[in-house]
N, C-alpha and C positions, 0 to 999 in steps of 0.2 A: 563777428561778422556772420551773416547768413547768405548763402549762395543759392541762386535758382538758375540753373544751367540750361541752355538750349544747344542745338547742334553746333553752332559757329558763334555763339555769343553767351554772356552770362550777366545776370543782374545780382549785384552784391548790396546787401543793406548793412550799413554802419551806424553805430550809435553815436550821437552827439550828447548823450546823457539825458537828462529830463528837466522839465520845468516844474515849478511849484506856484500854482495859481489859486487865489482865493475863489470859492464857489460864487461868492457875491459878485465877482468880476466876470466869471466865465458864464454864468447863467442868471443874470441879475433879476429876471422876471419870476423865478421859481423859488420856493421855499426849501429850506434844508430837508424838510419831512418829504417833499415831493422828490427831491434829488436823491435821498438816501437809498431807496432800493436799487438805483441805477449807478451808484457810485461806491466802490469798495470801501469801507470805513471801519472795519473791525468791530461792528457793533455800536460804535459811538456816532453821535451826530456829526455828519461830515461838515468840515469847514474849508477844505481845500481839495484840489486834485493834482496829480503828478504825472502828467502825460509824458510819454517817452518821446524822444526826437530821433526819427529814423531817416537816415540820409541815404538815397539811392545812388549806386554807381553802376553804370552800364558799360560794359566792355564789349566791343565788337570791332573786328579787324584792327585797323591801327588807331581807333577812337576809343578814349577812356573819358566817359561823360559823366559828371557829377551834377546832380540835382540839388541845388542849394548848397550852402557851405557852413551851416550851423551858426551858433550864437557867438563864438569867439570868447575872449577872456573877460569882456567888460559888460556882459548883460546879466547873467544870473549864474552863481557859483556851481549850480548842479548841472549846468549844460556847458557847452564849448569843449567837448571831448573828442571831436573829430580827429584832431592830430593824432591822439593815442590810438584811436580806431584804425586810421590809415597805417600807422606804423605796424600795428599788430597784424594788419592784412598784407604787409610787405609792399605797400604802395607808397612810393614817394610822391609828395604834392606836385613836383615838377613833371610827373608822368601824366597828369590829368590834361587832356587836350582841350576839353570844353566844359564850361560851368553854365548850366541852364537854371535859370531862376524861376520859381513858381510865384514869387512876390518878394518885396523888400522889407518885411517886418525884421526886427532885430535878430530873432532866433533862426532866421534863414539867410541873413545878409552879413551880419557883423563878423562872422568867422573868415571873411575876406581877408583880414589882416591878423597878424599874430600878436603875441604879448608885447613885442617891440614895435608895433604899428607898421610892420613890413608886410608887403603883399605875399600871400601864401602860395597861390597857384600861378606862379610866374610865367608858365608856358601856356597857359590856357587862353582860348577865345571865350568871351562871355556872351551871353544870350538873354535878352529880357523883352517881354511884351512891350511895345511902343508906349500904350497907354500907362502901364506901370512906371515905365522910365520917366515919361513926362510928368507924371504926378509927383514922384519923389524928388525930382530935380527942379521942380518949379519953385522959385524962392518964396512964392506966396503960400506954400503949403504948410509951413511952420506957423503961420499966422491964422490959418483957416482950420487947422486940425485941433481936436480937443486937447485941453490942457495936459492930460495924463499921457498923451502920445506925442507931445512936441519933441521929446528926446528922440522918438522914433525917426521923426523927419529930419532932425539935425544930423543923427547918426547915419541915416541913409544918404543924405545929400553929400556928406563929406566922403563916404566911402565910395559912392557911385563916381564922383568927380575924379577920383584916382584911376578908374578903369574906363573912362569915357572913350579913349582912343582904341580900346579893345572890344568895345561893345557892339554887338550885332542886334538889330531890332526886328521883331517878327509880328505877325498878327495871327489870330485864330485860323486854323486850317493849313497853316504853313508847315513845311517840313524844316524843322529847326536845325537838325543834324540828321544824317541819313538814317532813316527808320524811326525817327522821333517826331510825332505829329502834335502840334499845339492845339489844345482845346480851351475855349474861353469858359472860365468858372468864376465869373465876377462876383463882387459883393463883399468878400472877406477884405479885399482891397480893390481899388478901381480897375487894376488890370490883372488880377489873380488869374493864373493859368495853370491848367493840368496838362499832362503829357502822355500820349499813348506810345509805348515802346513796342514796335512791331518785330517780333522774332518769328519769321516764317508765318506758319498759320496761328501762332500764339500772340496774344496781345496783353500787356499790363499797362495799367494806367497809374501814373504817379499823381496822386491827387492833392498834394500840398496840404492846404488847410481848408479844402472845400467841405471835408468831413474831418472832425477832430476828436470824436468820442465814440467808442465802439457800441455804447448802449444808446446814449442820448441822441447823437447825430442820426442814427439809423431808425430807432423806435419813435423818436419825437422830432422829425427833421424841421417841424414848424416852430420849434422852441427857439426863442432869440438867444443868440450868443453874444456876449459882451465883447468878444475879440473881433466880431465882424464890423467893419467900418460902414457898411450899408446893409443893415440887418435884413431888410425887406428883399433886396436883390439877392442876398446870400441864401435866404429861405427858399426863394424860387429856384435858384441855381442848385441847391442841395437836393430839392425835389426832383428836378429834371435829371440831374446827374444820377441819382439812385435808381430812377426808373431805367434810364439807359444801361447802367451796370448790371442791374438784375435781368433785364431782357437779353442782354449780349452775354450774360454769364462770364464777364470779363474780370480777371484779376486785377486787385488794386494794391497799391502801397500807399498808406496813409502816414503823413509825417508824424502825427501824434496818436495814432492808433498803437495798441500794445506791441511792444517789440516782437517781431521785426516789422510789424505793421502790414503784413500781406494777408489778404483774404478775398472774400466775395461779398457782394450784397445780395440777399435773397428776399423776395417779397414775403411779407408777413401781414396778412390782412390789408389794411390801408397804409401800412407803413412797411419797414424793412428790418432785417436783422443782419449783422455782420457775422460772417462765418470764417474764422481765422484758418490760415493754412495755404 
């Protein structure tokens, strides 16, 4: 765990492990030769990336707020480690008061249930953008989504149905939980949302998957990502988000940026660079 403390609150970053993704999926429009200088590959021609999964936990007053719940046991063997990370941090899942979702892809949602298909965060209230909720709970989504993501739709619908009576919906600009502001960052999914955590005069944005790679997302924000459901919208979102982050010098925590995912965006010519820390 990594802790960023303020006077009366703290942000804790916990690991859910990492993913293993083919480069041909992650950046389908680019050649391995283009990607090699931007992807650590030990001198070999890269074929995959292994992005970290950083889960943000915010403690303030009597609230313990978790941003996304990880992949759980049924998505990818290298991920789904949140339970171990919580235990190592001395946090019982029943202590979590709120779960706030950036979006409903498997590595952010499927950790809602454990190995025995039991709900993990039994005492929590859940929060999801209304557009995101409507998309993944629409029975037509499984038919309209591309073939390789049909399991995403089935998995999301079944898990969200379990917590429907505990779900609170919000829209961009709302204060989701005290001190936490919703920011629309559409494109990766229809209702993808980032969140600004306000700690007095300090602010940190939990960006989810609006930016996913410390080199490519920042240096080449216009490159298409295969993980984005609406690539054109995601590119426009990424550009606008990076411009705001650089102008405001705001700290971010990126779900798939190098552990613990925290840093800042700085302007670098016509693009940006990620500065960890």
